[in-house]
N, C-alpha and C positions, 0 to 999 in steps of 0.2 A: 543584603546578606546579614546573617545571624553569625558571629563566630562564638564557639563555646569552648570550655576546656573541662574535660572530666578526668579521675582515675579510676579505670573500672575495674582494677581489682585491688581490693584491701590488701594491704601489707607489702605492696610494690609500688616502686617509684615510676611504673610506668603511664606515661601522661598523652591522653587523646585529644587532639585539638580538633573541631568540627568548623566546616564551613558550611553553613544550611541555608538554602535557598526559603525565604517566606512566602506563605501563600497569599498573593494578591487579590484578596477578595472582591475587588471592584473590576478588577478585569474578567471580561467574558471567557469561559473558556480555560481558564489557568489551572495549570498543572496544582496538585495539592501534594500525593504522597510522589516520591520520587523514588528510582533505585539509588543505591548507595554505593561508594569506594573506598576502602579503606586501604591506605598507603603505608607500606613499610619501606622508609628510606634505608639504602645499603651504608655498608662502613666497615665491613669485617666484623661486626659485633665489638669494635672498640670506640668507634663513634657513629655518629648518624648525619649524612651527608645534606646539606641545606639543599643544596640543588636536585636532591632527590626527594624533596618533601614539597614546599609549595609550590616549586614550578611545575609539577605533576599536577599536585590538587588543582591549581587554577586551570588547567587544561580540561579536566571532567568537570569541573564545575560549570564553567562556560558550556559544556555541554549539556548541561541539566540535571547533572548527577548532586547528591547530596555527599560531601566528602569528608572524611577525616584523615587526619595523620597520626600514624601511631607513634610516638617515642620510646620504643618498649627497652627494656633491662637490657644492659651491656656489659662484657668484660667479667669478672668473677660473678657479679649478679644473673648473667645469661644463662647458668647451668642450671640442673635440676628440674628441665622442664620449664622453667620460669620464662621463658620467651615464647613458647606453645601456651602456657599458659595466659601471659598477657593478651597475646592475640586470639585468644578463645574468650576472654572475659572481654575482650571489646567487641565481638560481634555479637555475645550475648545482651553486652548494654545496649547496643544499637536496638535489638529486637525488643529489648524491654521498655524502651523508650521511642517505637515507632511511630506510635500517633503523635507523641510530643514534635519529634523531631522531622515528620513528614516521611517517614522512610517505609518502603514496601519491604516487608519483612523476608519476603521471600526471593528478593534481588537483590544481595549483599554479595560484592566482589572484594575480593582482596588484592591489591596491586603492591609487588616487591622488586626491589633491585638487588642485584648483587647476595651480600648476605641477606639483606631486606627480602629478596626472593627466596630465599631459604627459609626465613621465618614466615613469609606467608605461605610459601608452600607447605611448610609442617603444619599450619593450621588447617589447610585444606586435606591434606594427606592421612595427617594422625589425630583428626578430630575425634577418632573414635577408638583410641588405643588403649588397651587398659590401664597403662602407665599415667597417661593422663587422666584418666578417671578415679583413679586411686588418690589424686592430689584436688582434684576440682571436680566440682559438681556440675554436669552439662546434660541435663536433662533433655531427652527426646533430640539430643543430638542439635540443641539451639546454638552451638559454636560452631556448626558447619556453615563454611561459604559456599554461595551458589556458584561461585566461579572463580577461575585464578589469573592472575595477569601477570607474569613473572619476566623480568629483564635482565638478561644475561645471569640467571639465577646461579647460586653455589647449589650443588646437588648430591654428589657422590664424593665417597671419602676414600674411593681408589686410587689409580693410578695417576688420574686428573684433578685430584681434590685441592681446593683451597684451603691447605690445613691450617692456616691462620683462624680463617672463621672457625672452624670445626673442632679447634683446642679450645676456642672460648664457649661455645654452645654446649660442648660435650664434657669440658673439665678435664677430658682424659688423652693420652697421648695416642698418636696415630699407631693403628693397628690393632688397638684394645676393642675390646667388644663394645663399649659405652660410644668410644670413637666412632666406629663401623654403625653403630645403630642409628646415626644420623645422616645416613646415606637414603636420601629422600626417595630414590628410583626403586629401592627393594621393598619399599612400602605400599606404593600405588596398588589398589585392588579396585574392585566394581563400584565401590562408594565414594571413589575421590571425583571432586566435580570436574566440569569441563574448563578447559585451559586454554589461553592465547600466552604464546612464549616467543622472544626474540632474541636473536645472538648475535655479535659479529664474529667471523671467522678468524680474524685477527687478534682477537682478546687475548693478551698475554697474562692476564691475571688472574680471569676464571676461565679456562680453557673452554671451546664452544662443545667439547666434549659430553659438558655436565648436562646443556640442553639435550645433546642428542642421545644420552641415557634415559632423561626423563621422559622426551618423547616414543622412545622405543616402549618403554613401560606403560604409558599411557595407549600405545597403539595394541601392545599385547592384553590389554585390560578392558579394549573398545571403548575408551574414553573418548569424547570427542573431544578434538583440540585444532588448532591451528598456530602454525610454527613460520616464521622468517628469518632466514639467515641471511646476513650481511656479508658480502665480501670483502670489506674495508670498514676501518674504524676499529677504536679502540676501548676499553673498559670505561664504564661509569660515565656515558653519554648522556643519559637522562633523556629531557626531551629533543636534544640535539638543536640547540638554539645559541645565538650570542650570549644570551644571557646566562647560561649555565655554562658557556665556554668552552660549547662543541658544536661550532655550526656546522651541521653535515645535514643538508637538505634531503639526499638520498635515505640516509638512515631514518631522518625524521617521518618518514613515511608509516615509521611503525605506530604513530600517533594515530591517524586517520585508519588505517587499517583496522588496530585495536578498537577505535570507537564504532568502527561500523559493525564490528564480532561483535561487540557487548552490546548494541542496539538490537541487533538480529535477536542474540540469545534472549535478552531480555524484552523484546517487543516494544523497545521505547522508541516511537517514530521522533523524529526532529521535524 
């Protein structure tokens, strides 16, 4: 395994840590280029959860993916489209280095948790928005991910909003136009990439209605998606193991279900 560190956006402190499979040239039928997953840990745009970073990265790495964890901008630095620019620059950097990093540049997924789910979804949904293009050159949509994996994501700015996250990313009070802009379900369109989404019904931090509003928008625009709602479990469960402090075998089934979904989407046989 090769571990690398990159700062994809000049002028931003956002840091990207990659875990890469190296090509085993002496092994027959060995893979070279692989699909890639970019992980956005949660933390309410105030901090970044360690248990939603490397533990998630290693799940995908062991299934053969090239993996990056994006430590994106937080708190006051998260506003003014900064997180969206951080994520877009990360996707473009991976595509720019696809030969060097052995990445299939048309098979890049974003994977986010809670506020990180909002960040990842914003890259997938707002990748072509005029406000982003005013700030960042994204030629030919090179910042668009090919899939979204969203775990208990922050989505809405309405009744079920996680306003702590929205206040940081928008820099604007609840009910204002700028705050409402970050309701991502309002921006889903026919160019939104396919999605795998999961949530627990008992989540009291980010209500399950966030996911319901998102999948309703995906359904309306005929975007392919898979959604799993678990009746029990709280927030911030990551990969649902003892190591992340949330040993819940039933909810952990999301990991295998997600792997099967992504392997099918990317035609990446095990």
